[in-house]
TORDOZA-467509 format. One line per 5 residues: number of its first residue (from 0); their letters; for each residue x, y, z of C-alpha. Coordinates in steps of 0.02 Angstrom, whole numbers, plus 50000, padded with zeros to 5 digits. Example, Ala and Ser with C-alpha at 12.3 -4.5 7.8 and 13.67 -1.06 7.14 Angstrom:
<nodes>
0) AS) 50615 49775 50390  50684 49947 50357
</nodes>
This chain:
<nodes>
0) XXXXX) 49844 48435 48694  49725 48458 48824  49747 48579 48955  49764 48495 49142  49723 48570 49286
5) XXXXX) 49843 48592 49407  49823 48522 49605  49828 48584 49761  50043 48532 49772  50070 48558 49595
10) XXXXX) 49991 48758 49602  50109 48773 49755  50289 48734 49695  50300 48914 49610  50264 48990 49760
15) XXXXX) 50367 48878 49872  50490 48931 49737  50481 49113 49758  50471 49094 49943  50666 49038 49945
20) XXXXX) 50714 49123 49832  50637 49295 49924  50720 49231 50082  50905 49197 50000  50861 49365 49915
25) XXXXX) 50817 49483 50032  50912 49406 50205  51083 49316 50115  51103 49391 49963  51047 49577 49990
30) XXXXX) 50996 49583 49812  50809 49619 49822  50649 49547 49725  50679 49569 49557  50754 49375 49528
35) XXXXX) 50633 49291 49651  50495 49367 49539  50561 49323 49404  50581 49135 49452  50429 49125 49523
40) XXXXX) 50356 49171 49340  50478 49050 49277  50416 48915 49392  50248 48944 49350  50279 48938 49152
45) XXXXX) 50356 48792 49146  50214 48714 49268  50105 48800 49128  50202 48688 48992  50168 48534 49089
50) XXXXX) 49990 48595 49106  49984 48579 48907  49964 48764 48883  50058 48840 48732  50207 48978 48740
55) XXXXX) 50089 49096 48657  49938 49069 48797  50073 49076 48940  50125 49253 48843  49940 49329 48848
60) XXXXX) 49943 49284 49028  50094 49386 49076  50017 49529 48960  49856 49540 49050  49936 49522 49219
65) XXXXX) 50055 49675 49182  49922 49761 49101  49799 49786 49259  49946 49893 49312  49978 50013 49186
70) XXXXX) 49865 50153 49273  49967 50119 49433  50121 50145 49342  50081 50295 49271  50030 50367 49441
75) XXXXX) 50170 50295 49522  50304 50401 49413  50188 50554 49440  50203 50548 49605  50391 50526 49595
80) XXXXX) 50361 50722 49511  50266 50763 49636  50390 50729 49796  50523 50821 49683  50424 50966 49649
85) XXXXX) 50347 50981 49821  50511 50986 49893  50589 51107 49795  50445 51225 49797  50475 51214 49997
90) XXXXX) 50311 51126 50028  50385 50978 50122  50520 51074 50205  50386 51201 50274  50283 51026 50348
95) XXXXX) 50447 50986 50411  50493 51155 50484  50303 51164 50565  50307 50993 50624  50453 51015 50719
100) XXXXX) 50400 51173 50800  50230 51103 50859  50241 50925 50892  50280 50886 51074  50368 50696 51063
105) XXXXX) 50288 50623 51209  50169 50598 51069  50246 50606 50906  50244 50439 50856  50056 50415 50887
110) XXXXX) 50017 50603 50821  50094 50536 50656  49974 50386 50631  49851 50501 50671  49889 50631 50558
115) XXXXX) 49926 50524 50412  49769 50447 50461  49682 50597 50419  49745 50630 50262  49746 50479 50207
120) XXXXX) 49527 50473 50243  49532 50640 50143  49642 50598 49985  49596 50409 49977  49756 50380 49936
125) XXXXX) 49919 50320 50059  50039 50316 49951  50019 50502 49915  49994 50489 50101  50198 50424 50125
130) XXXXX) 50253 50517 49997  50196 50696 50067  50164 50708 50274  50232 50535 50292  50423 50589 50213
135) XXXXX) 50374 50750 50317  50356 50647 50474  50525 50549 50427  50640 50707 50452  50551 50777 50592
140) XXXXX) 50570 50603 50712  50745 50585 50639  50758 50753 50707  50692 50708 50885  50783 50547 50885
145) XXXXX) 50647 50433 50849  50691 50265 50780  50667 50243 50561  50573 50092 50581  50453 50157 50706
150) XXXXX) 50388 50297 50637  50396 50211 50454  50274 50096 50552  50168 50249 50617  50154 50321 50451
155) XXXXX) 50099 50165 50346  49983 50120 50490  49912 50304 50476  49919 50295 50272  49808 50136 50277
160) XXXXX) 49674 50184 50391  49626 50284 50229  49667 50169 50102  49546 50048 50172  49399 50157 50235
165) XXXXX) 49392 50322 50134  49262 50315 50008  49383 50379 49889  49506 50226 49903  49508 50117 49738
170) XXXXX) 49520 49952 49847  49379 50018 49954  49249 50053 49782  49333 49868 49719  49297 49779 49854
175) XXXXX) 49101 49784 49875  49093 49765 49680  49170 49609 49674  49048 49523 49814  48879 49619 49759
180) XXXXX) 48867 49744 49901  48861 49913 49889  48983 50043 49951  48918 50125 50094  48866 49950 50190
185) XXXXX) 49042 49903 50155  49126 50028 50231  49007 50035 50386  49051 49861 50412  49226 49891 50400
190) XXXXX) 49207 50009 50552  49180 49859 50682  49368 49809 50627  49466 49959 50578  49405 50069 50730
195) XXXXX) 49472 49971 50885  49627 49928 50766  49688 50088 50746  49633 50143 50914  49745 49996 50985
200) XXXXX) 49884 50051 50868  49880 50218 50932  49905 50163 51102  50040 50033 51067  50133 50204 50967
205) XXXXX) 50097 50315 51133  50196 50177 51255  50340 50125 51133  50354 50324 51093  50374 50355 51290
210) XXXXX) 50542 50250 51274  50623 50369 51161  50564 50543 51219  50710 50552 51377  50820 50529 51204
215) XXXXX) 50897 50708 51217  51028 50712 51092  50903 50705 50939  50771 50844 51012  50914 50965 51058
220) XXXXX) 50977 50948 50862  50791 51002 50821  50837 51202 50809  50992 51167 50708  50888 51066 50564
225) XXXXX) 50743 51201 50579  50891 51340 50560  50953 51243 50409  50782 51225 50326  50747 51411 50358
230) XXXXX) 50909 51460 50287  50892 51359 50138  50709 51349 50062  50611 51513 50112  50477 51440 50236
235) XXXXX) 50296 51506 50262  50123 51452 50293  50048 51477 50128  50154 51355 50054  50018 51244 50156
240) XXXXX) 49890 51290 50022  49935 51164 49896  49915 51001 50011  49762 51098 50047  49701 51101 49866
245) XXXXX) 49766 50919 49842  49648 50870 49984  49499 50963 49884  49545 50887 49723  49522 50729 49806
250) XXXXX) 49363 50752 49894  49307 50818 49717  49340 50624 49651  49432 50733 49505  49513 50570 49387
255) XXXXX) 49680 50527 49478  49784 50554 49322  49766 50716 49275  49748 50781 49474  49899 50704 49498
260) XXXXX) 49973 50793 49352  49894 50971 49391  49983 50946 49580  50138 50909 49508  50141 51067 49408
265) XXXXX) 50073 51163 49532  50222 51112 49623  50333 51161 49502  50263 51330 49480  50261 51360 49662
270) XXXXX) 50438 51322 49659  50482 51447 49539  50383 51591 49597  50433 51567 49797  50611 51486 49798
275) XXXXX) 50668 51557 49637  50689 51414 49556  50726 51400 49379  50625 51319 49247  50799 51167 49221
280) XXXXX) 50781 51153 49397  50593 51114 49396  50625 50990 49258  50763 50912 49352  50656 50877 49514
285) XXXXX) 50515 50793 49410  50657 50679 49341  50788 50638 49459  50732 50745 49602  50785 50863 49737
290) XXXXX) 50981 50893 49748  51017 51039 49866  51089 51034 50013  51041 51118 50197  51198 51052 50280
295) XXXXX) 51119 50936 50388  51160 50773 50343  51002 50687 50406  50891 50820 50323  50991 50801 50186
300) XXXXX) 50963 50616 50171  50764 50632 50164  50745 50782 50054  50867 50727 49926  50741 50603 49816
305) XXXXX) 50590 50598 49725  50566 50614 49521  50532 50493 49388  50688 50397 49400  50661 50363 49589
310) XXXXX) 50501 50276 49550  50595 50175 49418  50640 50027 49555  50447 50005 49613  50390 50025 49442
315) XXXXX) 50481 49887 49400  50435 49762 49536  50240 49824 49510  50252 49745 49326  50349 49592 49388
320) XXXXX) 50231 49548 49538  50090 49583 49421  50160 49477 49280  50173 49335 49412  49988 49361 49464
325) XXXXX) 49935 49345 49292  50008 49181 49234  49969 49118 49404  49785 49171 49372  49785 49094 49189
330) XXXXX) 49862 48921 49236  49733 48903 49375  49869 48897 49504  49779 49031 49607  49601 48924 49580
335) XXXXX) 49708 48758 49658  49746 48859 49807  49580 48947 49846  49481 48800 49821  49570 48709 49933
340) XXXXX) 49529 48812 50066  49339 48835 50010  49325 48656 50015  49401 48625 50198  49276 48756 50264
345) XXXXX) 49154 48682 50425  49076 48838 50486  49079 49033 50487  49241 49053 50589  49332 48923 50460
350) XXXXX) 49273 49026 50340  49327 49189 50376  49506 49118 50420  49498 49032 50239  49477 49191 50167
355) XXXXX) 49596 49294 50263  49720 49169 50232  49701 49165 50031  49710 49332 50028  49887 49317 50098
360) XXXXX) 49926 49168 49997  49858 49298 49833  49960 49431 49895  50118 49324 49946  50123 49279 49762
365) XXXXX) 50067 49415 49667  50114 49574 49787  49992 49669 49715  49855 49742 49808  49717 49720 49675
370) XXXXX) 49758 49556 49650  49734 49495 49821  49574 49594 49840  49480 49542 49692  49540 49342 49666
375) XXXXX) 49466 49312 49845  49325 49399 49831  49264 49294 49663  49331 49145 49718  49209 49148 49885
380) XXXXX) 49060 49247 49845  48956 49102 49788  49020 49032 49966  48952 49134 50080  48799 49176 49974
385) XXXXX) 48745 48997 50018  48797 48985 50171  48680 49134 50226  48817 49267 50267  48817 49437 50196
390) XXXXX) 48945 49474 50073  48992 49625 50164  49077 49506 50267  49186 49436 50117  49224 49620 50055
395) XXXXX) 49291 49671 50250  49402 49513 50247  49484 49518 50077  49506 49729 50130  49574 49659 50303
400) XXXXX) 49705 49525 50226  49712 49593 50056  49724 49801 50072  49798 49809 50225  49882 49639 50263
405) XXXXX) 49989 49670 50118  50112 49766 50184  50171 49653 50297  50254 49559 50137  50416 49618 50122
410) XXXXX) 50402 49611 49913  50232 49676 49910  50206 49868 49806  50153 49944 49960  50300 49871 50070
415) XXXXX) 50425 49932 49921  50356 50088 49892  50340 50146 50066  50495 50058 50080  50579 50183 49939
420) XXXXX) 50490 50357 49999  50552 50337 50166  50707 50251 50143  50706 50119 50276  50685 49918 50212
425) XXXXX) 50541 49827 50256  50607 49693 50336  50633 49850 50487  50481 49942 50476  50345 49782 50476
430) XXXXX) 50351 49728 50641  50309 49901 50688  50150 49904 50557  50028 49880 50712  49874 49913 50611
435) XXXXX) 49919 49767 50461  49932 49650 50595  49784 49694 50702  49629 49713 50572  49671 49531 50510
440) XXXXX) 49671 49460 50689  49530 49552 50730  49413 49507 50589  49477 49330 50620  49413 49332 50794
445) XXXXX) 49231 49411 50744  49235 49252 50636  49245 49113 50765  49150 49216 50884  48988 49264 50784
450) XXXXX) 49012 49441 50835  48977 49580 50697  48955 49445 50576  48803 49492 50473  48674 49375 50395
455) XXXXX) 48576 49390 50234  48471 49257 50124  48520 49259 49940  48409 49210 49807  48541 49073 49733
460) XXXXX) 48498 49049 49562  48491 49245 49537  48670 49247 49623  48739 49132 49492  48759 49271 49377
465) XXXXX) 48971 49315 49333  49072 49426 49414  49175 49559 49326  49332 49511 49252  49494 49593 49355
470) XXXXX) 49544 49656 49168  49396 49776 49182  49446 49865 49324  49608 49975 49330  49737 49982 49480
</nodes>
């Protein structure tokens, strides 16, 4: 039996089922995203059988999708151990303590975005920035009386500044590689959308933050929180050496997995030496997170977290999302959808918009950053070359929607990770991730005005070479 290609309408069916199931599960059943993702996988598998694929082939697509996530799965578990040991060791409590004593309420919210952005630029990792400094800022903000959703939005905006722009970020390296351009041309070109979007975000956070500085109840509790932290942990500036060492490790570009293992181990050793923790407490913190109490409920809620077990929900969603992405790609559903966008392109503006929309569609269907960056980059690269447009325009677009904009999708891996780490649901913090709204919007404006759109003449014969397979790129 010959395998047929899905039509655009056929390819949309799994996405529609995913959308309806997700809406019901999130807003009505309050049951999360596992069932909707499996509904999407099931619908795509049925479509694949209808198209003529054998079940063994569909299983292979699922496995190929999941295989792309294995490195990320291990990194997520390591981040869980880091959070647990950094709380037990007093590193995160120290960040909270000094944050409460140094940060003015009038500029707190923009400071959150800026400081997290600086850290993420240095680390090249949004997840690590959210799990360390972001977690500390959540505690500080809650003590000052700021809405958790607003603080979480500022944390995520800052974290993804570095994930998008830092040369140390995986997605920042993958995007130019997929479109035949170099890293630093790509980074320089992204400054045109990243810097204006982040500056506007800081201004918006400042205005919103001013609305809550008059709230005195939370601010009066700051000293209570500081006293509780000082009583529970040994607070000392030298504990900040570990975050500084983490930045150095990332800047030196040591391999991610062994670096995170080392950072987690050093957190555990610090807990034993500085806080007097036992080996058992260190292992428990790595496994199931910190479980001590400060006597302040709001701080205990934020500090009682971390450990490998806390990451299993996110790991499960990563596996389900990448499995869905794998079977959608394998059956040709992704290609059928992006192909329609490509054929509809008339001018540069519509090409840029089509790229952004296609990237969002892939992110919507898979929830995975890497798929949302790689697949549209591979699909559109030849079109950009044929139209005399520098492919760094394409890499900028897929980063805008795939690296940053994907946070606007409640079941995406970044949104689910942030929700679990910051203890705020995606539908609450998404309206406050101003950076994620502004970056794609600015790219669309640039597309229709022609501003910053770089031109380049390509030798089409030599540019038809095949692009690297997604399975060659680890997440």
